[in-house]
C-alpha positions, 0 to 999 in steps of 0.5 A: 547150556546147562551147568551140568554140561560143563563138568570137566571144562578148564580155564587158565589165566596168568596173573602177576603176583603183586599188590593186593594179592601179596603178603609178608605176614605181618613182617614175619617172613623176608619175602613178599608172597601170594597171600591166601586171601589173594589166591582165593580172589583169583580163583573166584575170578577165574571161576566167574569167567569160566561160567559167564559165557554160559549164563543167561545175559544179565546174569552172574555167578557168586560164590563157590565152595573152597577146599585148599592147601596153600603150602608152596607159595610164589613170590611177588612177580609175573610167575603164576599160571593158575588152572581151574577144572569145573568138577560139580 
């Protein structure tokens, strides 16, 4: 299926905010929260999993464009359900 046919498709996968996904900003905040690099890593993972079934066998996708505002971070725990919409 051409990638253009996938525009508008969506994917969601819950994950736990813990371990390498977190930060306390070098001890400057009292809580352990989802870090921006951790959030972007999960976005990239979700993007790759959305595209994978539609790629030729043995092929993968790498990289994507990111334009985000990360202003309301979730604290550590199983409380995140990100969504992904393929726009273009």
